[in-house]
C-alpha positions as CSV (number, residue, x, y, z in Angstrom):
1,M,-10.1,-82.0,60.0
2,K,-12.4,-79.7,62.0
3,R,-12.3,-81.9,65.1
4,Y,-8.5,-81.8,65.2
5,Q,-8.4,-78.0,64.6
6,K,-7.8,-77.1,68.3
7,I,-5.7,-80.1,69.2
8,A,-2.2,-79.0,70.1
9,I,0.6,-79.2,67.6
10,L,3.8,-80.4,69.2
11,N,7.5,-80.5,68.2
12,N,10.0,-83.2,68.9
13,S,12.5,-80.5,70.0
14,P,15.5,-82.7,71.1
15,V,15.8,-84.1,67.6
16,K,17.9,-82.3,65.0
17,E,15.2,-82.3,62.3
18,K,12.1,-81.0,64.0
19,V,8.9,-82.8,63.3
20,R,5.5,-81.3,64.0
21,Y,2.6,-83.5,65.0
22,R,-0.7,-83.3,66.8
23,S,-1.1,-84.6,70.3
24,T,-3.2,-87.7,70.9
25,V,-6.9,-87.2,70.6
26,R,-9.0,-88.8,73.3
27,Y,-12.7,-89.6,72.9
28,P,-15.4,-89.7,75.7
29,S,-17.4,-92.8,76.5
30,I,-20.9,-92.5,75.1
31,P,-23.4,-94.6,77.0
32,V,-26.7,-95.7,75.5
33,T,-29.6,-93.7,76.8
34,S,-33.4,-94.0,76.5
35,N,-33.4,-90.7,74.5
36,D,-31.2,-92.1,71.7
37,I,-32.7,-92.7,68.3
38,Y,-32.5,-96.2,67.0
39,V,-32.2,-97.0,63.3
40,I,-31.7,-100.2,61.2
41,T,-29.1,-99.6,58.5
42,T,-29.9,-100.2,54.8
43,D,-27.6,-100.8,51.9
44,G,-25.4,-97.7,51.3
45,D,-25.6,-96.3,54.9
46,R,-22.4,-94.8,56.2
47,L,-21.5,-93.3,59.5
48,D,-20.6,-89.9,57.9
49,L,-23.9,-89.8,56.0
50,L,-25.9,-90.7,59.1
51,A,-24.1,-88.0,61.1
52,N,-24.9,-85.5,58.5
53,Q,-28.6,-86.6,58.5
54,F,-29.0,-86.5,62.3
55,Y,-26.5,-83.8,63.3
56,G,-26.1,-81.7,60.2
57,D,-22.3,-82.3,60.3
58,A,-20.7,-85.3,58.7
59,T,-17.5,-84.9,60.8
60,L,-19.4,-86.0,63.9
61,Y,-19.5,-89.6,62.6
62,W,-17.2,-90.5,65.5
63,I,-20.1,-89.9,68.0
64,I,-22.2,-92.6,66.3
65,S,-19.2,-94.9,66.1
66,R,-18.3,-94.5,69.8
67,G,-21.9,-94.9,70.8
68,N,-22.0,-98.3,69.0
69,P,-18.9,-100.3,70.1
70,Q,-20.2,-103.4,68.2
71,L,-19.4,-101.7,64.8
72,P,-16.3,-102.8,62.9
73,K,-13.3,-100.5,63.5
74,G,-11.8,-98.4,60.8
75,S,-14.6,-98.2,58.4
76,L,-17.4,-95.7,57.6
77,T,-19.5,-98.3,55.8
78,L,-22.1,-100.2,57.7
79,P,-23.5,-103.7,57.1
80,P,-27.2,-103.6,56.1
81,G,-29.5,-104.6,58.9
82,T,-27.3,-103.3,61.7
83,Q,-29.2,-101.7,64.6
84,L,-27.6,-98.4,65.6
85,S,-28.1,-96.1,68.5
86,I,-27.8,-92.5,67.4
87,P,-26.9,-90.5,70.5
88,V,-28.9,-87.3,70.7
89,D,-27.2,-85.4,73.5
90,I,-24.3,-84.2,71.3
91,N,-23.8,-81.0,73.2
92,S,-22.8,-82.9,76.3
93,I,-20.7,-85.3,74.3
94,L,-18.8,-82.4,72.6
95,L,-18.3,-80.8,76.0
96,D,-16.8,-84.0,77.3
97,Y,-14.6,-84.2,74.2
98,N,-13.3,-80.7,74.7
99,T,-12.8,-81.2,78.4
100,I,-10.7,-84.4,78.1
101,N,-8.7,-82.9,75.2
102,E,-8.2,-79.7,77.2
103,L,-9.6,-77.5,74.5
């Protein structure tokens, strides 16, 4: 939940029963660069585990996912033998994330 922590909580005020919800989260484009790390997945690899291994934070799995648009959507698991680009400039990516989400 950490990446949603600063996302605004909104209310549907014109409705009788107020409902609280978070505003839409937007993600930056993450281009492939020559500095990226390339790995071939093995059985049991998952986006969150790789994010923890490379970034020290499993919640940053979305960076690897966004940097590899060929991956299946909606799953943390990865097919063995998939070549992945691991973006290394996470500070710039997180700055872009904060900027587009107005954090």
